[in-house]
C-alpha positions in Angstrom: 41.5 -278.1 18.5 39.8 -274.7 17.7 40.8 -275.0 14.1 39.7 -278.6 13.7 36.3 -277.4 15.4 35.8 -274.4 12.9 37.0 -276.6 10.2 34.1 -279.1 10.8 31.3 -276.3 11.5 32.2 -274.6 8.4 32.0 -277.9 6.3 28.7 -278.2 8.1 27.3 -275.2 7.4 28.2 -275.2 3.5 26.5 -278.4 3.3 23.2 -277.4 4.8 23.4 -274.4 2.6 23.9 -276.0 -0.1 20.9 -278.2 0.3 18.9 -275.5 0.7 20.3 -273.9 -2.5 19.9 -276.9 -4.5 16.2 -276.9 -4.0 13.5 -277.0 -6.7 12.9 -273.8 -8.1 10.2 -272.0 -10.5 11.4 -272.6 -14.0 13.7 -275.9 -13.3 12.9 -279.4 -14.5 12.0 -281.4 -11.7 13.9 -284.6 -11.2 12.4 -287.9 -11.3 11.6 -289.9 -8.6 10.2 -293.4 -8.2 7.3 -294.1 -5.2 4.7 -296.6 -4.4 1.2 -296.1 -3.2 -0.3 -297.9 -0.4 -1.1 -300.7 -2.9 2.9 -301.3 -4.2 2.3 -299.8 -7.4 5.1 -297.8 -8.5 4.9 -294.1 -9.9 7.3 -292.0 -11.6 6.5 -288.7 -13.2 6.5 -290.1 -16.5 3.9 -292.7 -15.4 0.3 -292.8 -17.9 -1.9 -291.5 -15.1 0.6 -288.2 -15.2 1.5 -288.1 -19.1 0.9 -285.0 -20.9 -1.0 -283.2 -17.3 -0.4 -280.4 -15.1 0.4 -281.8 -11.7 -0.5 -280.3 -8.3 1.3 -282.4 -6.1 1.3 -281.8 -2.1 4.2 -283.4 0.0 3.2 -283.7 3.4 4.3 -285.0 7.0 1.5 -287.3 8.1 1.1 -285.2 11.3 0.6 -282.0 9.4 -2.0 -283.7 7.0 -4.5 -280.9 7.1 -2.2 -277.7 7.4 -3.4 -277.3 3.6 -6.9 -278.9 4.1 -7.9 -275.4 2.1 -5.9 -275.9 -1.0 -7.3 -279.8 -1.4 -10.9 -278.3 -1.2 -9.9 -275.5 -3.5 -8.5 -277.7 -6.1 -11.8 -279.8 -5.9 -14.2 -277.3 -6.2 -12.6 -275.3 -8.6 -14.6 -275.9 -12.1 -11.9 -274.5 -14.3 -9.6 -277.8 -13.7 -9.5 -280.1 -16.7 -9.5 -283.4 -14.1 -10.5 -285.4 -16.9 -7.5 -284.5 -19.6 -5.2 -282.1 -18.6 -4.7 -281.7 -14.9 -4.1 -284.2 -12.0 -3.8 -283.7 -8.6 -1.1 -286.1 -6.4 -0.1 -286.3 -2.9 3.4 -287.7 -1.5 3.5 -288.7 2.2 6.5 -288.1 4.1 6.3 -291.3 6.4 9.9 -290.8 7.9 8.4 -287.5 9.1 6.4 -289.2 11.5 6.4 -291.7 14.7 2.6 -292.5 13.3 2.6 -296.6 12.4 2.4 -297.1 8.6 -0.9 -299.0 9.0 -2.7 -295.8 10.4 -1.1 -293.7 7.8 -2.8 -296.0 5.1 -5.5 -295.6 6.6 -5.6 -291.7 6.4 -4.4 -292.2 2.8 -7.2 -294.1 2.0 -9.8 -291.4 3.3 -7.7 -288.7 1.8 -7.9 -290.8 -1.6 -11.3 -291.4 -1.5 -12.1 -287.6 -0.5 -9.8 -286.0 -3.1 -9.5 -288.8 -6.2 -5.8 -287.8 -6.1 -2.7 -290.5 -6.3 -1.0 -290.5 -2.9 2.4 -291.9 -2.7 4.5 -293.2 0.2 8.0 -291.7 0.8 9.7 -293.9 3.3 13.1 -292.3 3.2 13.0 -288.4 2.3 13.3 -289.4 -1.7 11.6 -285.8 -2.3 13.2 -283.8 0.2 16.6 -284.7 -1.3 15.9 -284.3 -4.9 13.5 -281.5 -4.7 14.6 -279.8 -1.2 11.1 -279.5 0.3 10.8 -278.7 4.0 10.7 -281.6 6.3 7.7 -281.7 8.7 5.5 -279.5 7.0 3.3 -279.7 4.2 4.3 -277.9 0.8 2.9 -277.7 -3.0 4.5 -277.8 -5.9 3.0 -277.3 -9.6 4.5 -279.1 -12.7 3.5 -278.2 -16.3 3.4 -280.9 -19.0 6.9 -281.1 -19.4 7.6 -281.3 -15.5 9.2 -278.0 -15.3 8.2 -276.5 -11.8 5.7 -273.4 -12.2 5.0 -273.1 -8.4 6.6 -274.0 -5.0 5.6 -272.6 -1.7 6.2 -274.5 1.8 4.3 -274.2 4.6 0.6 -273.4 5.4 -0.4 -271.3 1.8 -2.3 -268.1 2.7 -5.7 -267.4 0.5 -3.6 -264.9 -1.9 -1.4 -267.9 -2.7 -3.8 -270.4 -3.0 -5.5 -268.1 -5.8 -2.1 -267.7 -7.6 -1.6 -271.6 -7.3 -5.0 -272.2 -9.0 -4.5 -269.7 -11.6 -1.1 -271.3 -12.4 -2.7 -274.7 -13.2 -5.2 -273.0 -15.2 -2.5 -271.6 -17.3 -0.2 -274.3 -18.2 -3.3 -276.6 -18.9 -4.1 -274.8 -22.0 -0.2 -274.3 -23.0 
């Protein structure tokens, strides 16, 4: 019995470690996805809205929607970001991480879209967590270059130095 229990625990531990080891890393191409916005429109990383642009993606549990609001503010205020041609912001709401009803989340998303101008997509079933290995019940920032290579990833609340680093990476890859 002990051997069976140990074997089960070993398999579980290996699978958990594999999930964390297989997360999106800087320098790797980001796996594509297909997610809808609040109106039902489907987006992928190659959607025309994002094509040829550097992407900053905030993936957040709706219960943690304000954890990185200082990042949103910095992205909005920085005059060095070419929002017309070379850069676009995106949000992805991790709907499975919350017990809030979808109608309430869609209301929150609408207000965030009005504030930031970002496209905000809905992840109903951990699509991004499974593809990119981001943290559940938190907020993450991912920056992808025009070829969808990951140039930056940070899970949790970004300190001021990390916000500056993220902004400089976006500016660097806008012109490459």
